[in-house]
Structure formats: C-alpha cells, structure tokens
C-alpha positions in Angstrom: 16.0 -46.3 -16.3 15.4 -48.5 -13.3 14.9 -47.6 -10.0 16.5 -47.9 -6.5 14.2 -47.5 -4.0 13.5 -47.6 -0.2 11.2 -46.5 2.7 10.8 -45.5 6.5 14.4 -43.9 7.1 13.5 -42.1 10.1 16.3 -40.3 11.3 18.4 -43.2 10.9 21.5 -41.3 9.1 24.6 -43.4 9.5 22.4 -46.4 8.0 21.2 -44.2 5.1 24.3 -42.8 4.3 25.7 -46.6 3.9 22.6 -47.6 1.9 23.2 -44.6 -0.5 26.5 -46.3 -1.6 24.7 -48.7 -3.1 22.9 -46.5 -5.5 23.9 -46.0 -9.0 23.0 -42.5 -9.7 24.1 -43.2 -13.7 21.3 -45.6 -14.5 18.8 -45.9 -11.5 16.2 -42.9 -9.8 16.1 -43.0 -6.2 13.0 -43.2 -5.0 12.2 -42.8 -0.7 9.0 -43.2 0.1 8.5 -40.9 3.1 9.0 -41.0 6.5 12.4 -39.1 7.1 11.7 -37.8 10.6 11.3 -39.0 14.1 12.2 -41.9 16.0 15.9 -41.9 14.9 18.3 -39.6 16.2 19.1 -37.4 13.2 16.3 -36.3 11.4 17.6 -32.5 10.7 20.3 -34.4 9.3 18.5 -36.7 7.0 15.8 -34.2 5.7 18.9 -32.0 4.9 20.9 -34.8 2.9 17.7 -35.7 0.8 16.9 -32.1 0.4 20.4 -31.4 -1.1 20.3 -35.0 -3.3 16.6 -33.6 -4.7 19.0 -30.3 -5.9 21.9 -32.7 -7.1 20.0 -34.8 -8.5 16.8 -33.5 -9.8 16.2 -36.2 -12.4 16.9 -38.8 -10.6 15.3 -38.1 -7.1 11.7 -38.8 -6.1 11.4 -38.1 -2.2 7.3 -38.6 -1.3 5.8 -37.9 1.8 5.2 -40.4 4.6 2.6 -39.3 7.3 5.4 -38.2 9.7 6.6 -35.6 7.3 3.3 -34.9 6.7 2.7 -34.0 10.2 5.9 -32.1 10.8 4.6 -29.9 7.8 1.6 -29.6 9.6 2.4 -28.6 13.2 4.8 -25.8 11.6 2.8 -24.8 8.6 -0.1 -22.2 8.6 -2.7 -24.5 9.7 -0.6 -25.1 12.9 0.1 -26.4 15.6 -0.2 -30.2 15.1 0.1 -31.4 18.6 -0.7 -34.8 18.0 2.6 -35.0 16.1 4.0 -34.2 19.1 3.0 -37.3 21.2 4.5 -39.7 18.4 8.0 -38.3 17.5 7.6 -34.7 17.2 8.9 -33.6 20.2 12.0 -35.6 19.9 12.2 -34.4 16.8 12.0 -30.7 17.4 14.8 -31.2 20.3 17.0 -32.5 17.4 16.1 -28.8 15.7 17.5 -26.8 18.0 21.0 -27.7 16.8 20.1 -26.7 13.3 17.2 -23.8 14.1 17.9 -22.3 10.7 17.0 -25.8 9.2 13.5 -25.7 10.6 11.3 -23.6 8.7 12.5 -24.2 5.0 12.5 -28.4 6.2 9.1 -28.1 7.0 8.5 -26.3 3.6 11.0 -28.3 1.4 8.8 -31.8 3.3 5.2 -29.8 2.7 6.2 -30.1 -1.3 6.9 -33.5 -1.4 4.3 -35.5 -3.6 2.2 -38.6 -2.5 2.7 -40.3 -5.2 4.3 -41.4 -8.2 3.7 -44.3 -11.0 4.0 -45.1 -14.3 2.0 -48.0 -16.2 4.0 -50.8 -14.1 4.7 -49.3 -10.9 3.0 -47.1 -8.5 5.0 -46.2 -5.3 3.4 -44.0 -2.2 4.2 -43.8 1.4 1.2 -46.4 2.6 -0.9 -47.3 -0.5 -4.0 -47.7 -2.5 -6.9 -49.1 -1.3 -10.7 -48.9 -2.5 -11.8 -46.2 -0.2 -12.7 -42.5 -0.8 -10.7 -39.6 -1.5 -7.3 -41.9 -1.2 -5.1 -38.8 -1.6 -6.5 -37.2 1.1 -3.6 -36.8 3.0 -5.3 -36.1 6.6 -7.4 -39.5 6.0 -6.9 -42.6 8.2 -7.3 -44.3 4.8 -5.2 -42.7 2.3 -2.3 -43.2 1.3 -0.1 -41.5 4.1 -1.8 -43.7 6.6 -3.5 -46.9 5.3 -3.1 -50.2 7.7 -5.6 -52.7 5.7 -5.4 -54.2 2.8 -4.8 -52.5 -0.6 -6.0 -53.0 -4.1 -4.6 -54.4 -6.8 -4.1 -51.4 -9.4 -2.8 -53.5 -12.3 0.6 -52.2 -11.1 3.2 -53.5 -8.8 3.0 -51.2 -5.5 5.3 -50.8 -3.4 4.9 -48.9 0.0 6.2 -48.1 3.6 4.4 -47.4 6.4 3.6 -50.7 7.9 6.5 -52.4 9.3 7.0 -56.2 7.9 6.6 -59.0 10.4 10.5 -60.6 9.7 12.1 -57.2 9.2 12.4 -58.3 5.1 10.5 -56.9 2.4 6.6 -58.6 2.1 5.0 -59.5 -1.2 1.2 -60.0 -1.1 0.0 -61.2 -4.5 -3.7 -60.0 -3.8 -2.5 -56.5 -4.1 0.8 -57.0 -6.0 2.3 -54.8 -3.6 5.4 -55.3 -1.8 6.0 -53.7 1.8 9.3 -52.0 2.3 9.1 -50.8 6.3 11.7 -53.1 7.6 12.3 -51.8 10.8 15.6 -49.6 10.7 13.7 -47.2 13.8 13.9 -50.2 15.6 17.1 -51.1 15.3 16.8 -54.2 12.4 17.3 -52.9 8.8 17.1 -50.6 6.0 16.3 -52.3 2.6 16.4 -50.7 -0.5 14.8 -52.6 -3.5 16.6 -52.2 -7.2 13.3 -52.7 -9.9 13.2 -52.5 -13.3 10.5 -49.6 -15.3 8.5 -52.9 -15.8 8.8 -53.8 -12.2 11.1 -56.5 -12.5 12.8 -56.9 -9.1 16.2 -57.2 -9.8 17.9 -57.1 -6.3 17.5 -56.3 -2.9 19.6 -54.7 -0.6 19.2 -54.4 3.4 21.3 -52.5 5.6 21.4 -53.5 9.2 20.6 -50.0 11.2 23.6 -48.5 13.3 23.8 -48.6 16.6 24.1 -44.8 16.4 20.9 -44.3 14.8 18.6 -45.4 17.4 20.0 -46.1 21.1 19.8 -43.8 23.4 23.0 -42.1 24.2 
C-alpha cells in the first residue's frame, strides 16, 4: 500500500480539497503530518473534513498531531487555558469557531487524540521530526516531535516532517538525516504539497497545489 503524505494545512480548506482530488483511496493511505488549524481562514472546516475522512476511511487515513493542534486541544482541555496559543494563531481560530460552536469541543477532543508519529521499517512520519534529544515524544518539549527546528537524526528510515517551512516552497531532502521537509508554505500563499511514496520509502510523485487566495487573504 502506497502513501499520500502532506503536511501543514493551516486552515487552507479550498487548497486542501483540491489536493485531495489527487489522493487514490483504493490504493493509498492518506497521511497528514499535523497543523490543521491557525493562520488560514477555514480552520473549523478543515478539522471537520479530516475528522469525517477518519470516520469514512478508518483504514486509509492517518492524521498526526501538530504543535498548533496540540495547543488548541490544550487550551480547551482540562489543563487549559493555554493562553500562549492565542498569540500565535489561536485568537483568530477561536473567532472562526464562532460560526460552528457545536464543533469546538468535539474537535478539540479529536485533535487531542491524534498520535504523535507513525512508522514502519522504512518510513517515519511526525510533525517536526526525531532528534538525539531527551524525551522526543514529550509534546511540551521544544526539542520534541511537535516543535523541533534543528537537525534531525538518521533513524535508518526516511523521515517525513512538516513544521519547518522550506526556503523555496518545495519539498527539501536533507541527506544527513535522510529527512524530507514538506511544509511548503500553504498558509503564506505558496503551495500545499503531497508526496506519493511507496511503503518502502520510494518517492513516486510530488503533487503541489498553489494556495487558493480565499484561504489566506483577508476579506
């Protein structure tokens, strides 16, 4: 079974929908590397679409947690509020949820349940990547798989991550870590990009969709 892997959607609903037309559910597993919310104009609709896809295709979808998703779940969870999130995207996202107040609690719960990573013998998927650090799976760690900005370690697998935007808005491979960075700046008006990968990590195709203006421009 091949994989159709994409990273930071950040509320870019129209762009995401267009990219999904390239996904082949009969023969591919959809993998989303986290950060569904904040920055773009349609965070609630993006989360709802992903939640519905997870119900409709439970064996063909993997939705991982990003740091923005974690922050929203923390803000609305039992340990909240997480006020720092409001300053880097949360305030606008909460305003968007005024249109869909009935979604807010179930979406926060669904985001809180997303796994931090997925792997097989050849591939390792996470939001920000694994490095030689203490407790890489601590979601609050600035060096963990939700937040890491520095070099990643070579795990023997192909790591595919988002989180750190690429300089030229296309996927970037770092040979030292055998890692591909896949955040190509959708929410900044650039591209939302997917990789079609074999189960052994062979790159079969790259699909890039320019960001729809409605997703990131202010009305």
